[in-house]
PyMOL Python script that loads the backbone (N, CA, C, O; Angstrom):
from pymol import cmd

cmd.read_pdbstr("""\
ATOM      1  N   MET A   1      -0.613  -4.562  -3.420  1.00  0.00           N
ATOM      2  CA  MET A   1       0.018  -5.267  -2.449  1.00  0.00           C
ATOM      3  C   MET A   1      -0.139  -4.566  -1.316  1.00  0.00           C
ATOM      4  O   MET A   1      -0.139  -3.349  -1.505  1.00  0.00           O
ATOM      5  N   LEU A   2      -0.319  -5.035   0.190  1.00  0.00           N
ATOM      6  CA  LEU A   2      -0.224  -4.187   1.384  1.00  0.00           C
ATOM      7  C   LEU A   2       1.558  -3.552   1.596  1.00  0.00           C
ATOM      8  O   LEU A   2       2.543  -4.285   1.510  1.00  0.00           O
ATOM      9  N   LYS A   3       1.603  -2.149   1.860  1.00  0.00           N
ATOM     10  CA  LYS A   3       3.784  -2.313   1.754  1.00  0.00           C
ATOM     11  C   LYS A   3       3.605  -1.911   3.446  1.00  0.00           C
ATOM     12  O   LYS A   3       2.727  -1.368   4.116  1.00  0.00           O
ATOM     13  N   ARG A   4       4.644  -2.365   3.653  1.00  0.00           N
ATOM     14  CA  ARG A   4       5.300  -2.812   4.605  1.00  0.00           C
ATOM     15  C   ARG A   4       5.105  -1.559   5.341  1.00  0.00           C
ATOM     16  O   ARG A   4       5.163  -0.436   4.839  1.00  0.00           O
ATOM     17  N   ARG A   5       4.810  -1.908   6.881  1.00  0.00           N
ATOM     18  CA  ARG A   5       5.189  -0.426   7.757  1.00  0.00           C
ATOM     19  C   ARG A   5       6.288  -0.329   8.012  1.00  0.00           C
ATOM     20  O   ARG A   5       6.983  -1.344   8.056  1.00  0.00           O
ATOM     21  N   ARG A   6       6.936   1.200   8.321  1.00  0.00           N
ATOM     22  CA  ARG A   6       8.208   1.134   9.021  1.00  0.00           C
ATOM     23  C   ARG A   6       7.673   0.884  10.580  1.00  0.00           C
ATOM     24  O   ARG A   6       6.551   1.166  10.999  1.00  0.00           O
ATOM     25  N   THR A   7       8.843   0.239  11.379  1.00  0.00           N
ATOM     26  CA  THR A   7       9.138  -0.360  12.115  1.00  0.00           C
ATOM     27  C   THR A   7       9.994   0.369  13.426  1.00  0.00           C
ATOM     28  O   THR A   7       9.924   0.318  14.654  1.00  0.00           O
ATOM     29  N   HIS A   8      10.857   1.091  12.385  1.00  0.00           N
ATOM     30  CA  HIS A   8      11.855   1.724  14.177  1.00  0.00           C
ATOM     31  C   HIS A   8      11.271   2.518  14.831  1.00  0.00           C
ATOM     32  O   HIS A   8      11.573   2.714  16.008  1.00  0.00           O
ATOM     33  N   GLN A   9      10.363   3.114  14.261  1.00  0.00           N
ATOM     34  CA  GLN A   9       9.807   4.207  15.834  1.00  0.00           C
ATOM     35  C   GLN A   9       9.629   3.457  16.689  1.00  0.00           C
ATOM     36  O   GLN A   9      10.238   3.608  17.749  1.00  0.00           O
ATOM     37  N   PHE A  10       8.339   1.933  16.427  1.00  0.00           N
ATOM     38  CA  PHE A  10       7.613   1.359  17.344  1.00  0.00           C
ATOM     39  C   PHE A  10       9.040   0.764  18.164  1.00  0.00           C
ATOM     40  O   PHE A  10       9.292   1.430  19.168  1.00  0.00           O
ATOM     41  N   LYS A  11       9.858  -0.202  17.937  1.00  0.00           N
ATOM     42  CA  LYS A  11      10.663  -0.694  18.227  1.00  0.00           C
ATOM     43  C   LYS A  11      11.634   0.569  19.440  1.00  0.00           C
ATOM     44  O   LYS A  11      12.004   0.295  20.582  1.00  0.00           O
ATOM     45  N   ARG A  12      11.772   1.522  18.921  1.00  0.00           N
ATOM     46  CA  ARG A  12      12.687   2.392  19.512  1.00  0.00           C
ATOM     47  C   ARG A  12      11.706   2.714  20.628  1.00  0.00           C
ATOM     48  O   ARG A  12      12.157   2.646  21.771  1.00  0.00           O
ATOM     49  N   ASN A  13      10.283   3.095  20.451  1.00  0.00           N
ATOM     50  CA  ASN A  13       9.296   2.897  21.543  1.00  0.00           C
ATOM     51  C   ASN A  13       8.904   2.000  22.758  1.00  0.00           C
ATOM     52  O   ASN A  13       8.482   2.370  23.854  1.00  0.00           O
ATOM     53  N   THR A  14       9.169   0.588  22.256  1.00  0.00           N
ATOM     54  CA  THR A  14       9.297   0.049  22.854  1.00  0.00           C
ATOM     55  C   THR A  14       9.862  -0.595  23.962  1.00  0.00           C
ATOM     56  O   THR A  14       9.291  -1.259  24.827  1.00  0.00           O
ATOM     57  N   SER A  15      11.534  -0.210  23.788  1.00  0.00           N
ATOM     58  CA  SER A  15      12.938  -1.338  23.847  1.00  0.00           C
ATOM     59  C   SER A  15      12.805  -0.197  25.555  1.00  0.00           C
ATOM     60  O   SER A  15      13.657  -0.607  26.344  1.00  0.00           O
ATOM     61  N   HIS A  16      12.233   0.637  25.975  1.00  0.00           N
ATOM     62  CA  HIS A  16      12.623   1.705  26.852  1.00  0.00           C
ATOM     63  C   HIS A  16      11.403   1.394  27.655  1.00  0.00           C
ATOM     64  O   HIS A  16      11.332   2.080  28.675  1.00  0.00           O
ATOM     65  N   THR A  17      10.363   0.498  27.467  1.00  0.00           N
ATOM     66  CA  THR A  17       9.562   0.646  28.591  1.00  0.00           C
ATOM     67  C   THR A  17       9.316  -0.515  29.405  1.00  0.00           C
ATOM     68  O   THR A  17       9.983  -1.542  29.280  1.00  0.00           O
ATOM     69  N   SER A  18       8.042  -0.340  30.531  1.00  0.00           N
ATOM     70  CA  SER A  18       8.456  -1.331  31.164  1.00  0.00           C
ATOM     71  C   SER A  18       7.428  -2.469  30.725  1.00  0.00           C
ATOM     72  O   SER A  18       6.635  -1.880  29.991  1.00  0.00           O
ATOM     73  N   PRO A  19       7.007  -3.952  30.820  1.00  0.00           N
ATOM     74  CA  PRO A  19       6.731  -4.946  29.929  1.00  0.00           C
ATOM     75  C   PRO A  19       5.429  -4.866  29.581  1.00  0.00           C
ATOM     76  O   PRO A  19       4.929  -5.140  28.490  1.00  0.00           O
ATOM     77  N   ASN A  20       4.741  -4.355  30.872  1.00  0.00           N
ATOM     78  CA  ASN A  20       3.245  -4.044  30.696  1.00  0.00           C
ATOM     79  C   ASN A  20       3.024  -3.162  29.785  1.00  0.00           C
ATOM     80  O   ASN A  20       2.078  -3.495  29.071  1.00  0.00           O
ATOM     81  N   ARG A  21       3.718  -1.713  29.373  1.00  0.00           N
ATOM     82  CA  ARG A  21       3.413  -0.929  28.459  1.00  0.00           C
ATOM     83  C   ARG A  21       3.196  -1.393  27.392  1.00  0.00           C
ATOM     84  O   ARG A  21       2.126  -1.468  26.787  1.00  0.00           O
ATOM     85  N   ARG A  22       5.070  -2.020  26.862  1.00  0.00           N
ATOM     86  CA  ARG A  22       5.195  -3.102  26.148  1.00  0.00           C
ATOM     87  C   ARG A  22       3.920  -4.176  25.709  1.00  0.00           C
ATOM     88  O   ARG A  22       3.199  -3.766  24.800  1.00  0.00           O
ATOM     89  N   ARG A  23       3.707  -5.067  26.097  1.00  0.00           N
ATOM     90  CA  ARG A  23       2.378  -5.538  26.122  1.00  0.00           C
ATOM     91  C   ARG A  23       0.927  -4.989  25.489  1.00  0.00           C
ATOM     92  O   ARG A  23       0.127  -5.518  24.717  1.00  0.00           O
ATOM     93  N   VAL A  24       0.948  -3.717  26.151  1.00  0.00           N
ATOM     94  CA  VAL A  24      -0.317  -2.599  25.473  1.00  0.00           C
ATOM     95  C   VAL A  24      -0.003  -2.295  24.461  1.00  0.00           C
ATOM     96  O   VAL A  24      -0.832  -2.433  23.562  1.00  0.00           O
ATOM     97  N   LEU A  25       1.240  -1.783  24.161  1.00  0.00           N
ATOM     98  CA  LEU A  25       1.989  -0.897  22.687  1.00  0.00           C
ATOM     99  C   LEU A  25       1.760  -2.544  21.789  1.00  0.00           C
ATOM    100  O   LEU A  25       1.198  -2.352  20.711  1.00  0.00           O
ATOM    101  N   THR A  26       2.038  -3.807  22.010  1.00  0.00           N
ATOM    102  CA  THR A  26       1.885  -4.775  20.595  1.00  0.00           C
ATOM    103  C   THR A  26       0.927  -5.324  20.666  1.00  0.00           C
ATOM    104  O   THR A  26       0.798  -6.362  20.017  1.00  0.00           O
ATOM    105  N   LYS A  27      -0.185  -4.812  21.533  1.00  0.00           N
ATOM    106  CA  LYS A  27      -1.751  -5.537  21.322  1.00  0.00           C
ATOM    107  C   LYS A  27      -2.463  -4.422  20.490  1.00  0.00           C
ATOM    108  O   LYS A  27      -3.009  -4.812  19.458  1.00  0.00           O
ATOM    109  N   ASN A  28      -2.548  -2.864  20.839  1.00  0.00           N
ATOM    110  CA  ASN A  28      -2.609  -2.080  19.896  1.00  0.00           C
ATOM    111  C   ASN A  28      -1.862  -2.420  18.733  1.00  0.00           C
ATOM    112  O   ASN A  28      -2.667  -2.947  17.964  1.00  0.00           O
ATOM    113  N   SER A  29      -0.693  -2.384  18.195  1.00  0.00           N
ATOM    114  CA  SER A  29      -0.322  -1.842  16.602  1.00  0.00           C
ATOM    115  C   SER A  29      -0.939  -3.521  16.493  1.00  0.00           C
ATOM    116  O   SER A  29      -1.654  -3.272  15.522  1.00  0.00           O
ATOM    117  N   HIS A  30      -1.190  -4.958  16.740  1.00  0.00           N
ATOM    118  CA  HIS A  30      -1.708  -5.845  16.026  1.00  0.00           C
ATOM    119  C   HIS A  30      -3.003  -5.745  16.092  1.00  0.00           C
ATOM    120  O   HIS A  30      -3.558  -6.688  15.527  1.00  0.00           O
ATOM    121  N   LYS A  31      -3.765  -4.920  16.592  1.00  0.00           N
ATOM    122  CA  LYS A  31      -5.265  -4.792  16.492  1.00  0.00           C
ATOM    123  C   LYS A  31      -5.064  -4.092  14.933  1.00  0.00           C
ATOM    124  O   LYS A  31      -5.725  -4.384  13.937  1.00  0.00           O
ATOM    125  N   LYS A  32      -4.018  -3.139  15.014  1.00  0.00           N
ATOM    126  CA  LYS A  32      -3.908  -2.105  13.578  1.00  0.00           C
ATOM    127  C   LYS A  32      -3.695  -3.195  12.200  1.00  0.00           C
ATOM    128  O   LYS A  32      -4.149  -3.016  11.070  1.00  0.00           O
ATOM    129  N   VAL A  33      -3.043  -4.109  12.576  1.00  0.00           N
ATOM    130  CA  VAL A  33      -2.602  -5.040  11.362  1.00  0.00           C
ATOM    131  C   VAL A  33      -3.336  -5.735  11.079  1.00  0.00           C
ATOM    132  O   VAL A  33      -3.376  -6.246   9.960  1.00  0.00           O
ATOM    133  N   LEU A  34      -4.539  -6.083  12.459  1.00  0.00           N
ATOM    134  CA  LEU A  34      -5.436  -6.854  11.625  1.00  0.00           C
ATOM    135  C   LEU A  34      -6.419  -6.448  11.263  1.00  0.00           C
ATOM    136  O   LEU A  34      -7.347  -7.132  10.833  1.00  0.00           O
ATOM    137  N   ASN A  35      -6.396  -5.339  11.365  1.00  0.00           N
ATOM    138  CA  ASN A  35      -7.798  -4.154  10.636  1.00  0.00           C
ATOM    139  C   ASN A  35      -7.615  -3.836   9.512  1.00  0.00           C
ATOM    140  O   ASN A  35      -8.525  -3.392   8.811  1.00  0.00           O
ATOM    141  N   ARG A  36      -6.202  -4.022   9.031  1.00  0.00           N
ATOM    142  CA  ARG A  36      -5.226  -3.003   7.846  1.00  0.00           C
ATOM    143  C   ARG A  36      -5.447  -4.656   6.703  1.00  0.00           C
ATOM    144  O   ARG A  36      -5.444  -4.554   5.476  1.00  0.00           O
ATOM    145  N   ARG A  37      -5.597  -5.882   7.342  1.00  0.00           N
ATOM    146  CA  ARG A  37      -5.505  -7.077   6.662  1.00  0.00           C
ATOM    147  C   ARG A  37      -7.093  -6.951   6.279  1.00  0.00           C
ATOM    148  O   ARG A  37      -7.722  -7.158   5.241  1.00  0.00           O
ATOM    149  N   LYS A  38      -7.289  -6.710   7.005  1.00  0.00           N
ATOM    150  CA  LYS A  38      -9.450  -7.033   6.957  1.00  0.00           C
ATOM    151  C   LYS A  38      -9.957  -5.927   5.822  1.00  0.00           C
ATOM    152  O   LYS A  38     -10.980  -5.721   5.169  1.00  0.00           O
ATOM    153  N   ALA A  39      -9.035  -5.515   5.927  1.00  0.00           N
ATOM    154  CA  ALA A  39      -9.699  -3.740   4.665  1.00  0.00           C
ATOM    155  C   ALA A  39      -9.069  -4.662   3.665  1.00  0.00           C
ATOM    156  O   ALA A  39      -9.817  -4.854   2.707  1.00  0.00           O
ATOM    157  N   PHE A  40      -8.268  -5.100   3.617  1.00  0.00           N
ATOM    158  CA  PHE A  40      -7.913  -5.541   2.281  1.00  0.00           C
ATOM    159  C   PHE A  40      -8.624  -6.596   1.852  1.00  0.00           C
ATOM    160  O   PHE A  40      -9.369  -6.795   0.892  1.00  0.00           O
ATOM    161  N   ALA A  41      -8.223  -7.260   2.806  1.00  0.00           N
ATOM    162  CA  ALA A  41      -9.567  -8.379   2.097  1.00  0.00           C
ATOM    163  C   ALA A  41     -10.690  -8.222   1.725  1.00  0.00           C
ATOM    164  O   ALA A  41     -11.290  -9.019   1.003  1.00  0.00           O
ATOM    165  N   ILE A  42     -11.299  -6.801   2.318  1.00  0.00           N
ATOM    166  CA  ILE A  42     -12.726  -6.580   2.055  1.00  0.00           C
ATOM    167  C   ILE A  42     -12.554  -5.802   0.843  1.00  0.00           C
ATOM    168  O   ILE A  42     -13.451  -5.658   0.014  1.00  0.00           O
ATOM    169  N   MET A  43     -11.245  -5.237   0.736  1.00  0.00           N
ATOM    170  CA  MET A  43     -11.161  -4.483  -1.087  1.00  0.00           C
ATOM    171  C   MET A  43     -10.853  -5.796  -2.070  1.00  0.00           C
ATOM    172  O   MET A  43     -11.613  -5.867  -3.036  1.00  0.00           O
ATOM    173  N   GLN A  44      -9.945  -6.739  -1.973  1.00  0.00           N
ATOM    174  CA  GLN A  44      -9.692  -7.812  -3.068  1.00  0.00           C
ATOM    175  C   GLN A  44     -11.483  -8.212  -2.939  1.00  0.00           C
ATOM    176  O   GLN A  44     -11.948  -8.093  -4.073  1.00  0.00           O
ATOM    177  N   MET A  45     -12.368  -8.551  -2.136  1.00  0.00           N
ATOM    178  CA  MET A  45     -13.320  -9.420  -2.341  1.00  0.00           C
ATOM    179  C   MET A  45     -14.283  -8.802  -3.220  1.00  0.00           C
ATOM    180  O   MET A  45     -15.236  -9.374  -3.749  1.00  0.00           O
ATOM    181  N   ASP A  46     -13.945  -7.531  -3.340  1.00  0.00           N
ATOM    182  CA  ASP A  46     -14.910  -6.380  -4.046  1.00  0.00           C
ATOM    183  C   ASP A  46     -14.629  -6.306  -5.459  1.00  0.00           C
ATOM    184  O   ASP A  46     -15.483  -6.337  -6.345  1.00  0.00           O
ATOM    185  N   GLU A  47     -13.366  -6.204  -5.620  1.00  0.00           N
ATOM    186  CA  GLU A  47     -13.008  -6.117  -7.144  1.00  0.00           C
ATOM    187  C   GLU A  47     -13.675  -7.385  -7.517  1.00  0.00           C
ATOM    188  O   GLU A  47     -14.476  -7.320  -8.450  1.00  0.00           O
ATOM    189  N   MET A  48     -13.460  -8.640  -6.887  1.00  0.00           N
ATOM    190  CA  MET A  48     -13.107  -9.959  -7.423  1.00  0.00           C
ATOM    191  C   MET A  48     -14.708 -10.149  -7.541  1.00  0.00           C
ATOM    192  O   MET A  48     -14.930 -11.265  -8.011  1.00  0.00           O
ATOM    193  N   ALA A  49     -15.963  -9.396  -7.258  1.00  0.00           N
ATOM    194  CA  ALA A  49     -17.186  -9.408  -7.756  1.00  0.00           C
ATOM    195  C   ALA A  49     -17.439  -8.516  -8.412  1.00  0.00           C
ATOM    196  O   ALA A  49     -18.614  -8.457  -8.774  1.00  0.00           O
ATOM    197  N   GLU A  50     -16.613  -7.548  -8.821  1.00  0.00           N
ATOM    198  CA  GLU A  50     -16.834  -6.445 -10.063  1.00  0.00           C
ATOM    199  C   GLU A  50     -16.768  -7.120 -10.974  1.00  0.00           C
ATOM    200  O   GLU A  50     -17.740  -7.224 -11.722  1.00  0.00           O
ATOM    201  N   LYS A  51     -15.389  -7.921 -11.251  1.00  0.00           N
ATOM    202  CA  LYS A  51     -15.269  -9.098 -12.722  1.00  0.00           C
ATOM    203  C   LYS A  51     -16.216  -9.759 -12.227  1.00  0.00           C
ATOM    204  O   LYS A  51     -17.198  -9.051 -12.004  1.00  0.00           O
ATOM    205  N   ASN A  52     -16.286 -10.378 -12.071  1.00  0.00           N
ATOM    206  CA  ASN A  52     -17.354 -11.728 -11.819  1.00  0.00           C
ATOM    207  C   ASN A  52     -18.735 -10.630 -12.693  1.00  0.00           C
ATOM    208  O   ASN A  52     -18.965 -10.707 -13.900  1.00  0.00           O
ATOM    209  N   GLU A  53     -19.337  -9.868 -11.910  1.00  0.00           N
ATOM    210  CA  GLU A  53     -20.438  -9.220 -12.434  1.00  0.00           C
ATOM    211  C   GLU A  53     -20.287  -9.037 -13.828  1.00  0.00           C
ATOM    212  O   GLU A  53     -21.029  -9.534 -14.675  1.00  0.00           O
ATOM    213  N   SER A  54     -18.966  -8.055 -14.124  1.00  0.00           N
ATOM    214  CA  SER A  54     -18.819  -7.371 -15.618  1.00  0.00           C
ATOM    215  C   SER A  54     -18.834  -8.478 -16.263  1.00  0.00           C
ATOM    216  O   SER A  54     -19.664  -8.390 -17.168  1.00  0.00           O
ATOM    217  N   ALA A  55     -18.294  -9.544 -16.246  1.00  0.00           N
ATOM    218  CA  ALA A  55     -18.022 -11.070 -17.019  1.00  0.00           C
ATOM    219  C   ALA A  55     -19.480 -11.446 -17.179  1.00  0.00           C
ATOM    220  O   ALA A  55     -20.223 -11.185 -18.125  1.00  0.00           O
ATOM    221  N   ALA A  56     -19.718 -12.053 -16.166  1.00  0.00           N
ATOM    222  CA  ALA A  56     -21.859 -12.365 -16.537  1.00  0.00           C
ATOM    223  C   ALA A  56     -22.628 -11.661 -17.442  1.00  0.00           C
ATOM    224  O   ALA A  56     -23.383 -12.158 -18.278  1.00  0.00           O
ATOM    225  N   GLN A  57     -22.289  -9.805 -17.142  1.00  0.00           N
ATOM    226  CA  GLN A  57     -23.338  -9.239 -18.232  1.00  0.00           C
ATOM    227  C   GLN A  57     -22.627  -9.449 -19.517  1.00  0.00           C
ATOM    228  O   GLN A  57     -21.442  -9.326 -19.825  1.00  0.00           O
ATOM    229  N   PRO A  58     -23.701  -9.807 -20.188  1.00  0.00           N
ATOM    230  CA  PRO A  58     -23.305 -10.154 -21.776  1.00  0.00           C
ATOM    231  C   PRO A  58     -23.422  -8.425 -22.242  1.00  0.00           C
ATOM    232  O   PRO A  58     -24.136  -7.581 -21.701  1.00  0.00           O
ATOM    233  N   SER A  59     -22.640  -8.264 -23.212  1.00  0.00           N
ATOM    234  CA  SER A  59     -22.647  -6.920 -24.193  1.00  0.00           C
ATOM    235  C   SER A  59     -22.879  -6.392 -25.181  1.00  0.00           C
ATOM    236  O   SER A  59     -22.608  -5.200 -25.324  1.00  0.00           O
TER     237      SER A  59
END
""", "prot")
cmd.dss("prot")
cmd.show_as("cartoon", "prot")
cmd.util.cbc("prot")
cmd.orient("prot")
């Protein structure tokens, strides 16, 4: 499973900035989250494909 990321540093950075800067920071961090989820999904699909291949091959 995916581990939770620490958000304390992020919250400290965003709470004392301008709204525009805050928007940029949240957009960048959201992109990171989406990329991590995508990578995790690809890993899951690869594992499932390997299981199916090993189950399909007669031993």
